[in-house]
N, C-alpha and C positions, 0 to 999 in steps of 0.2 A: 628358530620357530619354523615349522614346516606346515604349509597349507597346500593340500593337493586340490587342484581345481580342474574340473572337467568343463566341457562346453556349457555355457549359460547355467552355471551352478549357483544356488543360493548359499551364501556363506554367512554364518553368525559371527559377529564382530567382537565377541567377548574377549577373545585372545588378543585381538588388535588393540583393544582399549587399555589393556594392562600396561602400566608404566607411562601412560599419557597424562597430560595435565587435565584437570577437571573441566576446564573450558573447552578443551579439545574433545573429551569424551561426550560432553553435552551436545555437541553438534553432529555426532556420529549416529547413524541408524543402528538398530539392534541387529539387523541383517541386511544384506545387500546382494543383488543379483549381479554377478560378474559377467561382463560382456564376453561373447565367444572370442576365441583366438583369431588372429588375423588370417584372412584367406590367401594373402600373398606371402611368399617366402622371401629369402634373402636375394633371390634373383631379380626381384622388383623392389629395391629398397625404398624408393620414393613412395610408391603406393602402400607398402607395408607401414612406413612411418605415418602416413595419413590415417590409416586404420588404427594405429597405436595411439595417436593423438585423440582420435574419436573415442577410443576406449577409456583413456585417461579422463576426458571431459565428462563422459557419462558417470564415472565414479565421483568426480569432483562435484558435480551437480547434486549428487546424493549425499554429500557431506563427508566423503573420504578425501581429505586434503593433504595429509602428511605424506611426504615422499616415501618414507619407509613402508607405510601401509599400502600405497599404490604399487610399489615394487613387489610386495608379497602377493597381493591379489592378482596382479597381471603377469607374474612370473618374469619380471624384467630385472636382470642382474646388474646392469650398468647404472650407477647413480647419476653420472653425468648425462646419460641419455634420457633418464627420467626427468632430470632437471630441464632439459630442452623441451620435452613433451609438455611439462607443466607451464613453462614459459610461453609456449605456443597457444595453449588453452587460454591463459590470462590475456595474451595479445588479442585473441578473438573476442573475448568479453569486453575489452577496452574499446574495440572498434564498434561492437554492437551498441555499447552505451553511448558513444559519441554520436551515433547516427540518429538518436532519438530526437524528434522535433518537439521540444518541450513547449515552445510557443504555440504550435498548432494544437498540442494536447490540452494546454490551458484554455485556448480559445474554444475548443470543442466542449470542455467542461463547463465554461461560463455560459455557453449557448444552451447546453442541456439544463443547467440550473435555472436560466431564464424561462425555459419552457415549463419546467416543473413548477416554478413560482407562479407563472401565469395560470396554470391549471388549478393550483391550489386556491388562488383568489377567485377564480371562476366558480369552483365548487362552493366556496364560502358564501358567495353572493346568492347562490341558489338555495341555501339552507333556510329552513323555517325559523322564525324568531324564537320558537321554543327550544330549538336544538342548540342550546348554549354550550353543552359539553363538547359536542363535535366541533363547534366553531372554535373553542379554546384549543382543541387538539390541532386543528388546521393552522391556527395562528402560531402555535409552538413549532409546527413543521416549517412554516414560512420563515420564522426566526432562525431555525437551524439551517435552512437553505441559504439565508443571508450570511450566516457565519461561514459557511463553506465557500461562498463567493469571496468573502473578505480574505479567507485563507489563500485562495487561488491568486488573489491580487497582492498577496504579501503583507496584508494588514493583520498580522498576528499581534497578540497582546504585547509581546516583548518588543516588537518593532515599534508599536505605538508609544511605548514607554520611552524609547530612545530617540524618537523623532523630535526635531526642534525646528522652529520656524526661522528661516533665514533665506536661503536661495529660493528661486522661483519654483523649483521642483519640490522643495520642502513646503512651500505655501500651498501648492496644488495637493500635495499629500495630506496636509493638515485639513484642507477643505473636504477631502474624501473621508477622512476620519470623522470629521464633524457630521457629514451626511450619514455615515454609518450610525453614529450615536443618536442622531435625531430620529432615524428610522426605527431604531431599537426602542427609544422612548415612546414613539408614536404607537408602535405595536403593543407595547406594554399598557399604554393608556386604553387602547382599543379592547384589550383583553379584560381590563378592569371594568370598562363600561358594559361589556357584554355580560360579565358576571353579575353586575348590579341589575342589569335589565332582566336577566334570568331570574333573579331573586323576586323581582316585582311580578313577573309572569307566573312564577310557581307559587306565589303567595295565595293562600286560601283564606278568605275573610271569615272572621269569627262572628258569633251571633250579635255581638255588640256593634260590629262594623256594618251589619246588614240592616 
C-alpha cells in the first residue's frame, strides 16, 4: 500500500481500515490530518526523535493506534523504531495519569455539590406555596445532587449490596448508608406532602361546597 503525504495533509483512512478488526475500525476516524514532517534531520537525532514521538502521539490521540498504520502515515520504515516511539507515548500517558490528584478532585466536586444543594434549598424556600410544580422539580434536582455525592463517596448500589457490618470502618460505612436512605425517604415524603398541598390549593369549590 502506498500513501503519499505532503506537509499537513488530510488523509482519508478507508484504505487503512481494510483488513483491520471491527473494533479497531470503530475507533478510527474517517480522515486524519497528518502532522508535518520533522524539521530536524539525522544530524540532530535526539531532537528529530522528539518530534517523531510528538507526531506519533498526535495520531494516537486521534484514534490511529496500530503500528502499521502509524508507519504508513508517518513514512517510518523501521518497525522497531516505531515500537519505541509508541512506547514513549504510552510512558508519557502513564506519567500524566499518575499525577492526577484524585482526592483533591473529589474534594472539589463534593464542595461544589454542597454549594449547588445549598442554592437549591434557598430557591425552594423562597417559592410561593402555589408553585408546587417548580418545588417538585427542585426537590428532584436535590435528590440527583445527593446521588452524585454518594457516587463521589463510593456509595454506589453495588458497593452497598456488598457491604457488611463487622469492623469499625464497616459500621461507619453502614451509618453513612443509613443516613443516605433516611435523606432519600425524607425528600420523598416532602415531595408527597407538597403534591397533596398543591391539590388543596388548586381545588376549586363547587356550588354545593359554597
